[in-house]
N, C-alpha and C positions, 0 to 999 in steps of 0.2 A: 225792697230787699236787694242787697247787692249780689253780684255774681259769686263772690266768695261765700256768702251766707247760703246761697242756693246750692253751690257745690258741696258745702258742708252738710246741708240737709239731705242731699242725694246720697252722700257717703253714709250718713247715719241710717237712712232708710235701707240702703243696700246691706249694711251689717244686720239690721233687724230682719230683713227678708231672708238673708242667708241663714240666720239662726233659727227661723221658724218654719215648720212644715204645714202649719194651718193658718191660712190667711183668707179673711173674708172682706169683700168690698161691699159697702152698703150705702144707700142714699138716705141720709138723715135730714134732708131739707124739709122744710115746713114743720119741723118740730119746734115748739116754743122753748124758751129758756128753761122752764121748769121740767119739761119732758126730757130735754137734752141732759140736764143735770141728773135726773133720775136714771137715765140710760147709762151715763158715765159711772154713777155710783154702783149700779148693778154689775156693770162690767168689772169694776174694781173688786167687788165682793166675790166675783166668780173667777178671778184671776185671768181676765181677758183685757188685753191692752187695746185701747181705742184712740186712734189719731185721725184727725181730719187733715188731708193733704191735697196739694195741687196735683191735678192729673198729669201735667207735663213732667213734674218732678218725679212722680211715682213711676211713670213709664220709663224715664231715664234710669231709675233705680232698678226696675225690672230687667232692663237690658244689661245692666252691669253685673247682675248676679250670675255666677258660674254654676253650672250643674242643674239648674232648674229652668223649665220652659214655661214662662208666663204669657206667651204669645196669645193663648186662648182668651186672656182677659183684656187685651188691648182694646177690643171693641166696646167694652163697657166703661172705658175711661172718658166719660162725658158727664158734665154736671157735677154737683157736689159729691165728693167721695169720702167716706169714712172707712178707715182700714182697721180691722179687728185682728189681733194676733192672739193665738191660744195654743196651749199644749194638747188640748183634747179636740179631736176632729169635729165632734157634734155640739160642743158647748156653745159656740156663737150662734149656731142655727137654732138651738133650743131657746137661747136668750131672745133672739129676734122673734121667734114664733110666740113666745110667752108675752113679750112686750107689746106685740101687735094685737093682743086681746083687748087692750085699752087704748091703743094709739094706732094711727094708720101707717106709721113708719117706724122703724127703718125698713126699706125695701132692699132685698138682696139683689145686688148687681151681678156678683160673681164670687167664686171662691176657689182657692187652691188648697186642696187637702191631700197630703201624702202623694204628691206628684200627679194629681189629676185636677183638671179645671172643670168647674161647674159654672155655667152661665145662665143667668136669669132667675127671677123670683120664683118661677115654677119648680126650681130645684130644691127649694127650702125643705120640703117634706122628705126628700131623699137624703138630704144632709142631716136631718135630725135622727134618722135611723142608722147612721154610720156608728159603728161601735168603736169605743176607745181601745187603745192598746191594752189597758188594764182589764177591760171587760172581756176582750178576746182571750187574754191569758187565763182569766178566771174560768171561762167556758172550757178551754182546752184542758186545764188542770182538773176541772170537774168531770169531763169526759174520760180522762185517763184514770181518775180515781174510782169511778163508778164500777168498772169491771173488777178491779182489785178488791173493792169493798164486798162485792157480791161473792167472789171466790173465798175470801177470808171468812165472811159470814157463813157461807155454806160449810166450810171446813170446821168452823167452830161449832155450829149447830149439829153437824153430823158427828163430830167428836163427842159432844155431850150426850147425844142419843146413843151412840155406840158404847160409851163408858157406862151409861145408865143401864143399857141392855146387858152388858157383861156383869155388872154388879148384881142385877136382878137374877140372872142365871146362876151366878155363883151362890147367892143366898138360897135358891131353891135346892141346890145340890146338898146343902148341909142339912 
């Protein structure tokens, strides 16, 4: 690979890293061709982009990104590295956990999720429990709607009871 090709690859990686807030680094070594193909297919189906990159080029791209601190991931840049990009914070973690039910790999090396670095395969469970933006918004809306629904329900049921009581009392007077 020429220096120009390497520089172009670093620039492309820098753009991708800048555009994504969810980045997972995994070790996919020792996966045979069939398992690797299956992993790539599942990633594609779940809208997760998977690239295998050289660690030195990835580190250069990390250093070129403005506004994000990837320094916590520098120590895991050894051996084969596959980079997963996603829009949802827990999607790659769930994929890795599910895939490992039948295969020994991929192992989680580290992750950068919404400005936080997670290092090590022992963080996989924590990452699967991260809620996506949509899940959090749904919970907030549900929490906000719940008291309103209770008040409206109480007013409606109370109004019906009061109207029924008034109607019954007016019929008795006649």
